[in-house]
VEXNUDREN-471315 format. One record per residue: residue number from 1; x, y, z of N, C-alpha, C in turn. Coordinates in steps of 0.001 Angstrom, whole numbers. Example, Ala and Ser with C-alpha at 12.3 -4.5 7.8 and 13.67 -1.06 7.14 Angstrom:
2
<r pos="1" n_xx="13190" n_yy="-5690" n_zz="7800" ca_xx="12300" ca_yy="-4500" ca_zz="7800" c_xx="13200" c_yy="-3300" c_zz="7800"/>
<r pos="2" n_xx="12850" n_yy="-2250" n_zz="7080" ca_xx="13670" ca_yy="-1060" ca_zz="7140" c_xx="12900" c_yy="30" c_zz="7870"/>
! end
This chain:
148
<r pos="1" n_xx="20296" n_yy="-10483" n_zz="595" ca_xx="20652" ca_yy="-9413" ca_zz="1408" c_xx="21393" c_yy="-8645" c_zz="652"/>
<r pos="2" n_xx="21937" n_yy="-9498" n_zz="-640" ca_xx="23168" ca_yy="-8411" ca_zz="-1543" c_xx="22319" c_yy="-7660" c_zz="-2308"/>
<r pos="3" n_xx="21164" n_yy="-8321" n_zz="-3102" ca_xx="19835" ca_yy="-7136" ca_zz="-3513" c_xx="20007" c_yy="-5944" c_zz="-3048"/>
<r pos="4" n_xx="19396" n_yy="-6635" n_zz="-1876" ca_xx="18689" ca_yy="-5282" ca_zz="-1002" c_xx="20312" c_yy="-4169" c_zz="-930"/>
<r pos="5" n_xx="21189" n_yy="-5431" n_zz="-11" ca_xx="22436" ca_yy="-3755" ca_zz="-424" c_xx="22447" c_yy="-3069" c_zz="-2199"/>
<r pos="6" n_xx="22759" n_yy="-3743" n_zz="-2685" ca_xx="22779" ca_yy="-2733" ca_zz="-3611" c_xx="21486" c_yy="-1622" c_zz="-4614"/>
<r pos="7" n_xx="20564" n_yy="-2192" n_zz="-4115" ca_xx="19104" ca_yy="-1210" ca_zz="-4393" c_xx="19604" c_yy="-29" c_zz="-3335"/>
<r pos="8" n_xx="20292" n_yy="-501" n_zz="-2282" ca_xx="20243" ca_yy="656" ca_zz="-1112" c_xx="21177" c_yy="1654" c_zz="-1470"/>
<r pos="9" n_xx="22416" n_yy="844" n_zz="-2302" ca_xx="23409" ca_yy="1349" ca_zz="-2634" c_xx="24574" c_yy="1571" c_zz="-2093"/>
<r pos="10" n_xx="24441" n_yy="545" n_zz="-1224" ca_xx="25607" ca_yy="-373" ca_zz="-356" c_xx="26117" c_yy="-1347" c_zz="167"/>
<r pos="11" n_xx="27351" n_yy="-1593" n_zz="558" ca_xx="28004" ca_yy="-2825" ca_zz="916" c_xx="26869" c_yy="-3460" c_zz="1952"/>
<r pos="12" n_xx="27024" n_yy="-4738" n_zz="1284" ca_xx="26053" ca_yy="-6325" ca_zz="1818" c_xx="26676" c_yy="-6099" c_zz="3516"/>
<r pos="13" n_xx="28131" n_yy="-5722" n_zz="3842" ca_xx="28427" ca_yy="-5781" ca_zz="4905" c_xx="27985" c_yy="-4768" c_zz="5841"/>
<r pos="14" n_xx="27127" n_yy="-3527" n_zz="5150" ca_xx="26979" ca_yy="-1603" ca_zz="5710" c_xx="25624" c_yy="-2773" c_zz="5817"/>
<r pos="15" n_xx="24851" n_yy="-3412" n_zz="4991" ca_xx="23500" ca_yy="-4060" ca_zz="5631" c_xx="23692" c_yy="-4890" c_zz="6809"/>
<r pos="16" n_xx="24396" n_yy="-5709" n_zz="6706" ca_xx="25328" ca_yy="-6823" ca_zz="7894" c_xx="25617" c_yy="-6021" c_zz="8835"/>
<r pos="17" n_xx="25552" n_yy="-4728" n_zz="9287" ca_xx="25849" ca_yy="-4237" ca_zz="10387" c_xx="24342" c_yy="-3391" c_zz="10667"/>
<r pos="18" n_xx="23700" n_yy="-3187" n_zz="10790" ca_xx="22534" ca_yy="-2680" ca_zz="10570" c_xx="21651" c_yy="-3904" c_zz="11264"/>
<r pos="19" n_xx="21403" n_yy="-5060" n_zz="10085" ca_xx="20350" ca_yy="-5876" ca_zz="10510" c_xx="21282" c_yy="-7197" c_zz="10471"/>
<r pos="20" n_xx="20882" n_yy="-8356" n_zz="11291" ca_xx="22091" ca_yy="-9182" ca_zz="11728" c_xx="21645" c_yy="-10319" c_zz="10728"/>
<r pos="21" n_xx="20669" n_yy="-11180" n_zz="9749" ca_xx="19566" ca_yy="-11547" ca_zz="8229" c_xx="18219" c_yy="-11072" c_zz="8200"/>
<r pos="22" n_xx="17953" n_yy="-11953" n_zz="7277" ca_xx="16680" ca_yy="-11260" ca_zz="7201" c_xx="15590" c_yy="-11076" c_zz="7298"/>
<r pos="23" n_xx="15870" n_yy="-11697" n_zz="8529" ca_xx="14438" ca_yy="-12215" ca_zz="9421" c_xx="14265" c_yy="-10588" c_zz="9778"/>
<r pos="24" n_xx="15410" n_yy="-10023" n_zz="10412" ca_xx="15766" ca_yy="-8357" ca_zz="10984" c_xx="15459" c_yy="-7923" c_zz="10532"/>
<r pos="25" n_xx="16159" n_yy="-7417" n_zz="8984" ca_xx="15569" ca_yy="-6955" ca_zz="7397" c_xx="14177" c_yy="-6568" c_zz="7237"/>
<r pos="26" n_xx="12869" n_yy="-7650" n_zz="7210" ca_xx="11892" ca_yy="-7354" ca_zz="7224" c_xx="11396" c_yy="-7366" c_zz="8431"/>
<r pos="27" n_xx="11503" n_yy="-7728" n_zz="9288" ca_xx="10591" ca_yy="-6964" ca_zz="10653" c_xx="10423" c_yy="-5373" c_zz="10928"/>
<r pos="28" n_xx="12283" n_yy="-4912" n_zz="10419" ca_xx="11572" ca_yy="-3649" ca_zz="10090" c_xx="11039" c_yy="-2945" c_zz="8900"/>
<r pos="29" n_xx="11437" n_yy="-3117" n_zz="8367" ca_xx="10454" ca_yy="-2872" ca_zz="7300" c_xx="8582" c_yy="-3451" c_zz="7665"/>
<r pos="30" n_xx="8393" n_yy="-4465" n_zz="7805" ca_xx="6758" ca_yy="-3840" ca_zz="8491" c_xx="6661" c_yy="-2983" c_zz="9695"/>
<r pos="31" n_xx="8071" n_yy="-3131" n_zz="10334" ca_xx="7832" ca_yy="-1347" ca_zz="11823" c_xx="7126" c_yy="212" c_zz="10710"/>
<r pos="32" n_xx="8508" n_yy="-39" n_zz="9502" ca_xx="8501" ca_yy="857" ca_zz="8728" c_xx="6686" c_yy="1231" c_zz="8199"/>
<r pos="33" n_xx="6633" n_yy="273" n_zz="7642" ca_xx="5433" ca_yy="248" ca_zz="6698" c_xx="4006" c_yy="9" c_zz="8086"/>
<r pos="34" n_xx="3996" n_yy="310" n_zz="9046" ca_xx="2913" ca_yy="-164" ca_zz="9936" c_xx="3206" c_yy="1279" c_zz="10394"/>
<r pos="35" n_xx="4358" n_yy="1764" n_zz="10671" ca_xx="4463" ca_yy="3487" ca_zz="10912" c_xx="4055" c_yy="4411" c_zz="9834"/>
<r pos="36" n_xx="3765" n_yy="4118" n_zz="7970" ca_xx="3326" ca_yy="4905" ca_zz="7217" c_xx="2063" c_yy="4351" c_zz="6832"/>
<r pos="37" n_xx="1410" n_yy="3408" n_zz="7574" ca_xx="-188" ca_yy="3115" ca_zz="7269" c_xx="-733" c_yy="4170" c_zz="8255"/>
<r pos="38" n_xx="121" n_yy="3825" n_zz="9357" ca_xx="-625" ca_yy="4684" ca_zz="10911" c_xx="-464" c_yy="6605" c_zz="10005"/>
<r pos="39" n_xx="194" n_yy="6916" n_zz="9875" ca_xx="539" ca_yy="8614" ca_zz="8898" c_xx="-325" c_yy="8316" c_zz="8179"/>
<r pos="40" n_xx="-1066" n_yy="7364" n_zz="7972" ca_xx="-2051" ca_yy="7646" ca_zz="6250" c_xx="-3417" c_yy="8427" c_zz="6554"/>
<r pos="41" n_xx="-3662" n_yy="9088" n_zz="5451" ca_xx="-4201" ca_yy="10116" ca_zz="6299" c_xx="-6059" c_yy="9677" c_zz="7072"/>
<r pos="42" n_xx="-5958" n_yy="9051" n_zz="7491" ca_xx="-6610" ca_yy="9008" ca_zz="8217" c_xx="-8156" c_yy="10881" c_zz="8868"/>
<r pos="43" n_xx="-7647" n_yy="11577" n_zz="8988" ca_xx="-7632" ca_yy="13047" ca_zz="9432" c_xx="-8265" c_yy="14066" c_zz="8167"/>
<r pos="44" n_xx="-8259" n_yy="12887" n_zz="6858" ca_xx="-8930" ca_yy="13638" ca_zz="5459" c_xx="-10625" c_yy="14537" c_zz="6196"/>
<r pos="45" n_xx="-11041" n_yy="14789" n_zz="5732" ca_xx="-12502" ca_yy="15501" ca_zz="5692" c_xx="-13406" c_yy="14271" c_zz="5575"/>
<r pos="46" n_xx="-12908" n_yy="13293" n_zz="4575" ca_xx="-14408" ca_yy="12892" ca_zz="3918" c_xx="-13443" c_yy="11358" c_zz="3824"/>
<r pos="47" n_xx="-14692" n_yy="10191" n_zz="3362" ca_xx="-14236" ca_yy="9011" ca_zz="3309" c_xx="-13293" c_yy="8548" c_zz="1519"/>
<r pos="48" n_xx="-14445" n_yy="10006" n_zz="1116" ca_xx="-13335" ca_yy="9852" ca_zz="-505" c_xx="-12201" c_yy="10257" c_zz="-299"/>
<r pos="49" n_xx="-11808" n_yy="11736" n_zz="373" ca_xx="-10807" ca_yy="12311" ca_zz="432" c_xx="-9225" c_yy="11881" c_zz="821"/>
<r pos="50" n_xx="-9755" n_yy="10629" n_zz="1444" ca_xx="-9388" ca_yy="9546" ca_zz="2548" c_xx="-8871" c_yy="8681" c_zz="1797"/>
<r pos="51" n_xx="-9450" n_yy="8302" n_zz="938" ca_xx="-9389" ca_yy="6907" ca_zz="-663" c_xx="-8027" c_yy="8203" c_zz="-1473"/>
<r pos="52" n_xx="-8283" n_yy="9003" n_zz="-2162" ca_xx="-7552" ca_yy="9909" ca_zz="-1961" c_xx="-5832" c_yy="9805" c_zz="-2408"/>
<r pos="53" n_xx="-5976" n_yy="10146" n_zz="-516" ca_xx="-4512" ca_yy="10608" ca_zz="-276" c_xx="-4103" c_yy="8724" c_zz="-77"/>
<r pos="54" n_xx="-4589" n_yy="7714" n_zz="288" ca_xx="-4613" ca_yy="6359" ca_zz="961" c_xx="-3574" c_yy="6029" c_zz="-520"/>
<r pos="55" n_xx="-4186" n_yy="6124" n_zz="-1875" ca_xx="-3654" ca_yy="6020" ca_zz="-3593" c_xx="-2015" c_yy="6582" c_zz="-3592"/>
<r pos="56" n_xx="-2696" n_yy="8368" n_zz="-3638" ca_xx="-964" ca_yy="8330" ca_zz="-2875" c_xx="-395" c_yy="8932" c_zz="-2639"/>
<r pos="57" n_xx="-510" n_yy="7687" n_zz="-1519" ca_xx="1184" ca_yy="7553" ca_zz="-596" c_xx="1286" c_yy="6190" c_zz="-766"/>
<r pos="58" n_xx="438" n_yy="5696" n_zz="-1249" ca_xx="1147" ca_yy="4506" ca_zz="-2014" c_xx="2259" c_yy="4134" c_zz="-3028"/>
<r pos="59" n_xx="1600" n_yy="5713" n_zz="-3685" ca_xx="2134" ca_yy="5335" ca_zz="-5256" c_xx="3736" c_yy="5621" c_zz="-4906"/>
<r pos="60" n_xx="3590" n_yy="6939" n_zz="-3063" ca_xx="4964" ca_yy="6765" ca_zz="-3309" c_xx="5493" c_yy="5842" c_zz="-2470"/>
<r pos="61" n_xx="4731" n_yy="4640" n_zz="-2101" ca_xx="5656" ca_yy="3828" ca_zz="-838" c_xx="5877" c_yy="2695" c_zz="-1655"/>
<r pos="62" n_xx="5175" n_yy="2237" n_zz="-2348" ca_xx="5035" ca_yy="1000" ca_zz="-3239" c_xx="6190" c_yy="858" c_zz="-4180"/>
<r pos="63" n_xx="6687" n_yy="1901" n_zz="-4836" ca_xx="8111" ca_yy="1321" ca_zz="-5532" c_xx="9292" c_yy="1195" c_zz="-4142"/>
<r pos="64" n_xx="9449" n_yy="1732" n_zz="-3364" ca_xx="10371" ca_yy="1915" ca_zz="-2156" c_xx="9920" c_yy="306" c_zz="-1054"/>
<r pos="65" n_xx="9079" n_yy="-1123" n_zz="-1828" ca_xx="8732" ca_yy="-2119" ca_zz="-841" c_xx="8773" c_yy="-3101" c_zz="-2118"/>
<r pos="66" n_xx="8719" n_yy="-2389" n_zz="-3225" ca_xx="8654" ca_yy="-4010" ca_zz="-4279" c_xx="9754" c_yy="-4314" c_zz="-4450"/>
<r pos="67" n_xx="11406" n_yy="-3986" n_zz="-4509" ca_xx="11989" ca_yy="-5145" ca_zz="-4387" c_xx="12038" c_yy="-5703" c_zz="-3930"/>
<r pos="68" n_xx="12298" n_yy="-5238" n_zz="-2481" ca_xx="12427" ca_yy="-6487" ca_zz="-1171" c_xx="11225" c_yy="-7638" c_zz="-999"/>
<r pos="69" n_xx="9976" n_yy="-7021" n_zz="-1431" ca_xx="9022" ca_yy="-8135" ca_zz="-1326" c_xx="9059" c_yy="-8588" c_zz="-2684"/>
<r pos="70" n_xx="9270" n_yy="-8224" n_zz="-3680" ca_xx="9564" ca_yy="-8704" ca_zz="-4934" c_xx="10653" c_yy="-10271" c_zz="-4822"/>
<r pos="71" n_xx="11499" n_yy="-9569" n_zz="-3675" ca_xx="12728" ca_yy="-10949" ca_zz="-3573" c_xx="12423" c_yy="-11709" c_zz="-2481"/>
<r pos="72" n_xx="11515" n_yy="-11540" n_zz="-1579" ca_xx="10839" ca_yy="-12195" ca_zz="-893" c_xx="9313" c_yy="-13188" c_zz="-962"/>
<r pos="73" n_xx="9098" n_yy="-12543" n_zz="-1976" ca_xx="7848" ca_yy="-12998" ca_zz="-2684" c_xx="6584" c_yy="-13078" c_zz="-1323"/>
<r pos="74" n_xx="6621" n_yy="-11546" n_zz="-1062" ca_xx="5794" ca_yy="-11161" ca_zz="-83" c_xx="6124" c_yy="-9438" c_zz="283"/>
<r pos="75" n_xx="4608" n_yy="-8946" n_zz="790" ca_xx="4357" ca_yy="-7760" ca_zz="1458" c_xx="4421" c_yy="-7649" c_zz="2109"/>
<r pos="76" n_xx="5395" n_yy="-7300" n_zz="3483" ca_xx="5456" ca_yy="-7065" ca_zz="5431" c_xx="4366" c_yy="-5438" c_zz="5019"/>
<r pos="77" n_xx="3866" n_yy="-5330" n_zz="4721" ca_xx="2953" ca_yy="-4342" ca_zz="5125" c_xx="1308" c_yy="-4408" c_zz="4131"/>
<r pos="78" n_xx="1263" n_yy="-5718" n_zz="3761" ca_xx="-692" ca_yy="-5805" ca_zz="3504" c_xx="-1484" c_yy="-6106" c_zz="4802"/>
<r pos="79" n_xx="-596" n_yy="-6220" n_zz="6011" ca_xx="-1461" ca_yy="-5898" ca_zz="7165" c_xx="-2125" c_yy="-5090" c_zz="7340"/>
<r pos="80" n_xx="-1320" n_yy="-3800" n_zz="8005" ca_xx="-1457" ca_yy="-2370" ca_zz="8160" c_xx="-1859" c_yy="-2318" c_zz="7042"/>
<r pos="81" n_xx="-2185" n_yy="-2095" n_zz="5702" ca_xx="-2441" ca_yy="-2000" ca_zz="4662" c_xx="-4168" c_yy="-1947" c_zz="4668"/>
<r pos="82" n_xx="-4259" n_yy="-3808" n_zz="5037" ca_xx="-5785" ca_yy="-4402" ca_zz="5298" c_xx="-6376" c_yy="-3361" c_zz="6289"/>
<r pos="83" n_xx="-5532" n_yy="-3301" n_zz="7562" ca_xx="-6529" ca_yy="-2236" ca_zz="8369" c_xx="-7380" c_yy="-842" c_zz="8363"/>
<r pos="84" n_xx="-5911" n_yy="120" n_zz="7262" ca_xx="-5519" ca_yy="961" ca_zz="6906" c_xx="-7786" c_yy="389" c_zz="5709"/>
<r pos="85" n_xx="-7710" n_yy="258" n_zz="4921" ca_xx="-9162" ca_yy="-714" ca_zz="4049" c_xx="-10172" c_yy="-974" c_zz="4733"/>
<r pos="86" n_xx="-9975" n_yy="-1612" n_zz="5780" ca_xx="-11253" ca_yy="-2217" ca_zz="7030" c_xx="-11987" c_yy="-483" c_zz="7266"/>
<r pos="87" n_xx="-10816" n_yy="495" n_zz="8097" ca_xx="-11064" ca_yy="1368" ca_zz="8322" c_xx="-12007" c_yy="2171" c_zz="7339"/>
<r pos="88" n_xx="-11186" n_yy="2711" n_zz="6237" ca_xx="-11900" ca_yy="3003" ca_zz="5294" c_xx="-12796" c_yy="2724" c_zz="5157"/>
<r pos="89" n_xx="-13596" n_yy="1121" n_zz="4339" ca_xx="-14860" ca_yy="732" ca_zz="4065" c_xx="-15359" c_yy="1498" c_zz="5448"/>
<r pos="90" n_xx="-15085" n_yy="1400" n_zz="6354" ca_xx="-16488" ca_yy="1353" ca_zz="7671" c_xx="-16318" c_yy="3490" c_zz="6976"/>
<r pos="91" n_xx="-15508" n_yy="3465" n_zz="7117" ca_xx="-15843" ca_yy="5162" ca_zz="7412" c_xx="-16357" c_yy="5461" c_zz="6361"/>
<r pos="92" n_xx="-16954" n_yy="5102" n_zz="4757" ca_xx="-17655" ca_yy="5546" ca_zz="3889" c_xx="-19327" c_yy="4648" c_zz="4185"/>
<r pos="93" n_xx="-19028" n_yy="3316" n_zz="4739" ca_xx="-20234" ca_yy="3153" ca_zz="5373" c_xx="-21229" c_yy="4346" c_zz="6236"/>
<r pos="94" n_xx="-20147" n_yy="4868" n_zz="6928" ca_xx="-20636" ca_yy="5400" ca_zz="7940" c_xx="-21083" c_yy="6743" c_zz="7672"/>
<r pos="95" n_xx="-20362" n_yy="7174" n_zz="6282" ca_xx="-20528" ca_yy="8461" ca_zz="5995" c_xx="-22339" c_yy="8197" c_zz="4608"/>
<r pos="96" n_xx="-22729" n_yy="7313" n_zz="4791" ca_xx="-23017" ca_yy="7144" ca_zz="4203" c_xx="-23102" c_yy="6432" c_zz="2739"/>
<r pos="97" n_xx="-22514" n_yy="7062" n_zz="2156" ca_xx="-21168" ca_yy="6817" ca_zz="399" c_xx="-21435" c_yy="5352" c_zz="-41"/>
<r pos="98" n_xx="-21431" n_yy="4364" n_zz="480" ca_xx="-20714" ca_yy="2450" ca_zz="520" c_xx="-21958" c_yy="2742" c_zz="-128"/>
<r pos="99" n_xx="-21151" n_yy="1844" n_zz="-1563" ca_xx="-22339" ca_yy="742" ca_zz="-2157" c_xx="-23351" c_yy="274" c_zz="-1887"/>
<r pos="100" n_xx="-24641" n_yy="157" n_zz="-1774" ca_xx="-25119" ca_yy="-491" ca_zz="-1407" c_xx="-24961" c_yy="-2426" c_zz="-1421"/>
<r pos="101" n_xx="-24764" n_yy="-2484" n_zz="-2832" ca_xx="-24252" ca_yy="-3243" ca_zz="-3337" c_xx="-23242" c_yy="-4053" c_zz="-1923"/>
<r pos="102" n_xx="-22909" n_yy="-3536" n_zz="-1537" ca_xx="-21821" ca_yy="-4540" ca_zz="-792" c_xx="-21442" c_yy="-3726" c_zz="1006"/>
<r pos="103" n_xx="-20854" n_yy="-4862" n_zz="1477" ca_xx="-20361" ca_yy="-4210" ca_zz="3005" c_xx="-19326" c_yy="-3932" c_zz="3123"/>
<r pos="104" n_xx="-19583" n_yy="-3536" n_zz="4439" ca_xx="-17822" ca_yy="-3154" ca_zz="4525" c_xx="-16355" c_yy="-4127" c_zz="4302"/>
<r pos="105" n_xx="-16737" n_yy="-5657" n_zz="4791" ca_xx="-15655" ca_yy="-6325" ca_zz="4953" c_xx="-16092" c_yy="-6531" c_zz="2853"/>
<r pos="106" n_xx="-16187" n_yy="-6227" n_zz="2395" ca_xx="-16463" ca_yy="-7110" ca_zz="1104" c_xx="-15888" c_yy="-5738" c_zz="29"/>
<r pos="107" n_xx="-16049" n_yy="-4423" n_zz="485" ca_xx="-15199" ca_yy="-3290" ca_zz="80" c_xx="-13808" c_yy="-3292" c_zz="692"/>
<r pos="108" n_xx="-13099" n_yy="-3443" n_zz="1665" ca_xx="-12091" ca_yy="-3726" ca_zz="2463" c_xx="-11401" c_yy="-4591" c_zz="1660"/>
<r pos="109" n_xx="-11944" n_yy="-5679" n_zz="1434" ca_xx="-11316" ca_yy="-6432" ca_zz="483" c_xx="-10917" c_yy="-6081" c_zz="-1168"/>
<r pos="110" n_xx="-12243" n_yy="-5439" n_zz="-1166" ca_xx="-11812" ca_yy="-5096" ca_zz="-3124" c_xx="-10863" c_yy="-4014" c_zz="-2753"/>
<r pos="111" n_xx="-11060" n_yy="-2988" n_zz="-1747" ca_xx="-9932" ca_yy="-2288" ca_zz="-1776" c_xx="-8494" c_yy="-2514" c_zz="-1966"/>
<r pos="112" n_xx="-8600" n_yy="-3210" n_zz="-385" ca_xx="-7153" ca_yy="-4019" ca_zz="-503" c_xx="-6635" c_yy="-4543" c_zz="-1548"/>
<r pos="113" n_xx="-7351" n_yy="-5109" n_zz="-2476" ca_xx="-6916" ca_yy="-5640" ca_zz="-3754" c_xx="-6819" c_yy="-4889" c_zz="-4964"/>
<r pos="114" n_xx="-7253" n_yy="-3596" n_zz="-5027" ca_xx="-6949" ca_yy="-2347" ca_zz="-6086" c_xx="-5665" c_yy="-2306" c_zz="-5249"/>
<r pos="115" n_xx="-5491" n_yy="-1676" n_zz="-4395" ca_xx="-4541" ca_yy="-620" ca_zz="-3822" c_xx="-3216" c_yy="-2055" c_zz="-3357"/>
<r pos="116" n_xx="-3395" n_yy="-3112" n_zz="-3902" ca_xx="-2004" ca_yy="-4174" ca_zz="-3525" c_xx="-618" c_yy="-3661" c_zz="-4242"/>
<r pos="117" n_xx="180" n_yy="-4103" n_zz="-3897" ca_xx="1361" ca_yy="-4132" ca_zz="-4438" c_xx="1286" c_yy="-4816" c_zz="-5614"/>
<r pos="118" n_xx="992" n_yy="-5709" n_zz="-5881" ca_xx="758" ca_yy="-6766" ca_zz="-7334" c_xx="-115" c_yy="-5798" c_zz="-8089"/>
<r pos="119" n_xx="-663" n_yy="-5251" n_zz="-7986" ca_xx="-1882" ca_yy="-4021" ca_zz="-8932" c_xx="-806" c_yy="-3365" c_zz="-9305"/>
<r pos="120" n_xx="204" n_yy="-1948" n_zz="-8387" ca_xx="890" ca_yy="-1501" ca_zz="-9124" c_xx="1897" c_yy="-1608" c_zz="-9412"/>
<r pos="121" n_xx="2208" n_yy="-3467" n_zz="-9165" ca_xx="3665" ca_yy="-3813" ca_zz="-10231" c_xx="2855" c_yy="-4037" c_zz="-11334"/>
<r pos="122" n_xx="1802" n_yy="-4856" n_zz="-11622" ca_xx="1782" ca_yy="-4719" ca_zz="-13434" c_xx="1361" c_yy="-3450" c_zz="-13823"/>
<r pos="123" n_xx="844" n_yy="-2655" n_zz="-13042" ca_xx="683" ca_yy="-1120" ca_zz="-13930" c_xx="2359" c_yy="-326" c_zz="-13984"/>
<r pos="124" n_xx="2448" n_yy="-584" n_zz="-13197" ca_xx="3881" ca_yy="425" ca_zz="-13214" c_xx="4422" c_yy="47" c_zz="-13833"/>
<r pos="125" n_xx="5177" n_yy="-697" n_zz="-13185" ca_xx="6153" ca_yy="-1314" ca_zz="-13932" c_xx="6549" c_yy="-2619" c_zz="-15621"/>
<r pos="126" n_xx="5726" n_yy="-3051" n_zz="-15046" ca_xx="4493" ca_yy="-4051" ca_zz="-15934" c_xx="4561" c_yy="-3268" c_zz="-17311"/>
<r pos="127" n_xx="3753" n_yy="-2587" n_zz="-17060" ca_xx="2519" ca_yy="-1965" ca_zz="-18202" c_xx="3046" c_yy="-185" c_zz="-18395"/>
<r pos="128" n_xx="4344" n_yy="246" n_zz="-17653" ca_xx="4763" ca_yy="1599" ca_zz="-18129" c_xx="4109" c_yy="2574" c_zz="-17318"/>
<r pos="129" n_xx="3344" n_yy="2573" n_zz="-16476" ca_xx="2003" ca_yy="3689" ca_zz="-16426" c_xx="3052" c_yy="4556" c_zz="-15509"/>
<r pos="130" n_xx="3150" n_yy="5455" n_zz="-15307" ca_xx="4353" ca_yy="6773" ca_zz="-13586" c_xx="2795" c_yy="6117" c_zz="-13152"/>
<r pos="131" n_xx="3973" n_yy="7801" n_zz="-11975" ca_xx="2684" ca_yy="7615" ca_zz="-10788" c_xx="2061" c_yy="7990" c_zz="-11130"/>
<r pos="132" n_xx="1460" n_yy="9115" n_zz="-11726" ca_xx="298" ca_yy="10319" ca_zz="-11587" c_xx="-1041" c_yy="8600" c_zz="-12418"/>
<r pos="133" n_xx="-213" n_yy="8814" n_zz="-13606" ca_xx="-1521" ca_yy="7810" ca_zz="-13945" c_xx="-1768" c_yy="6546" c_zz="-13021"/>
<r pos="134" n_xx="-965" n_yy="5704" n_zz="-12059" ca_xx="-1570" ca_yy="4644" ca_zz="-11353" c_xx="-2965" c_yy="5685" c_zz="-10089"/>
<r pos="135" n_xx="-2122" n_yy="6600" n_zz="-9652" ca_xx="-2346" ca_yy="6957" ca_zz="-8579" c_xx="-4030" c_yy="8109" c_zz="-8873"/>
<r pos="136" n_xx="-4662" n_yy="8454" n_zz="-9615" ca_xx="-5442" ca_yy="8807" ca_zz="-11004" c_xx="-6670" c_yy="7894" c_zz="-11102"/>
<r pos="137" n_xx="-5786" n_yy="7185" n_zz="-11960" ca_xx="-7083" ca_yy="5814" ca_zz="-12570" c_xx="-7443" c_yy="4557" c_zz="-11290"/>
<r pos="138" n_xx="-6184" n_yy="4224" n_zz="-10119" ca_xx="-6416" ca_yy="3665" ca_zz="-9024" c_xx="-7907" c_yy="4311" c_zz="-8588"/>
<r pos="139" n_xx="-7832" n_yy="5680" n_zz="-8034" ca_xx="-8421" ca_yy="6748" ca_zz="-7415" c_xx="-9480" c_yy="6372" c_zz="-7719"/>
<r pos="140" n_xx="-10224" n_yy="6634" n_zz="-9580" ca_xx="-10959" ca_yy="6422" ca_zz="-9964" c_xx="-11587" c_yy="5497" c_zz="-9789"/>
<r pos="141" n_xx="-11362" n_yy="3872" n_zz="-10687" ca_xx="-11663" ca_yy="3053" ca_zz="-9631" c_xx="-12404" c_yy="2074" c_zz="-9074"/>
<r pos="142" n_xx="-11415" n_yy="2694" n_zz="-7288" ca_xx="-11337" ca_yy="2242" ca_zz="-6287" c_xx="-12583" c_yy="3496" c_zz="-6057"/>
<r pos="143" n_xx="-13244" n_yy="4314" n_zz="-6378" ca_xx="-13980" ca_yy="5840" ca_zz="-6244" c_xx="-15067" c_yy="4999" c_zz="-6345"/>
<r pos="144" n_xx="-14983" n_yy="4658" n_zz="-7704" ca_xx="-16664" ca_yy="3876" ca_zz="-9121" c_xx="-16761" c_yy="2699" c_zz="-8195"/>
<r pos="145" n_xx="-16266" n_yy="1632" n_zz="-8281" ca_xx="-16356" ca_yy="318" ca_zz="-7174" c_xx="-17018" c_yy="-55" c_zz="-5890"/>
<r pos="146" n_xx="-16622" n_yy="1154" n_zz="-4629" ca_xx="-16707" ca_yy="1381" ca_zz="-3034" c_xx="-18039" c_yy="2344" c_zz="-3815"/>
<r pos="147" n_xx="-18508" n_yy="3321" n_zz="-4366" ca_xx="-19380" ca_yy="4473" ca_zz="-3506" c_xx="-20716" c_yy="4069" c_zz="-4504"/>
<r pos="148" n_xx="-21500" n_yy="4964" n_zz="-4007" ca_xx="-23101" ca_yy="5447" ca_zz="-4305" c_xx="-23130" c_yy="6432" c_zz="-5495"/>
! end
């Protein structure tokens, strides 16, 4: 909790005023990430546009989740991101754009991995990529891997 407080520019006491323990903080973060996934761009005109928007959204959200996820050893947003990846893979199939060698389940698994916090962490803080480079290259890689 001390590291979370420091990253947020708050005292530990201030954090404990809002979150009585680590579990409550994790629950609040999970709710926030689920809300973020809910606002993911499902209304984009195509699956490709949705993919581009999703990677852009994650380029903004992963840096916010990284300090706590690294401390906890898990990413509370993974469940909601998997739901978004499954919906997007199914949309690619419905639009006839899914690569013929992939099932929607396999496509969702690949997309989930490519958009993971771990991949972001390797590329951005690990190798020094900026958000624009991450967004561009991950979008290109995911599109190339999933589509015809």
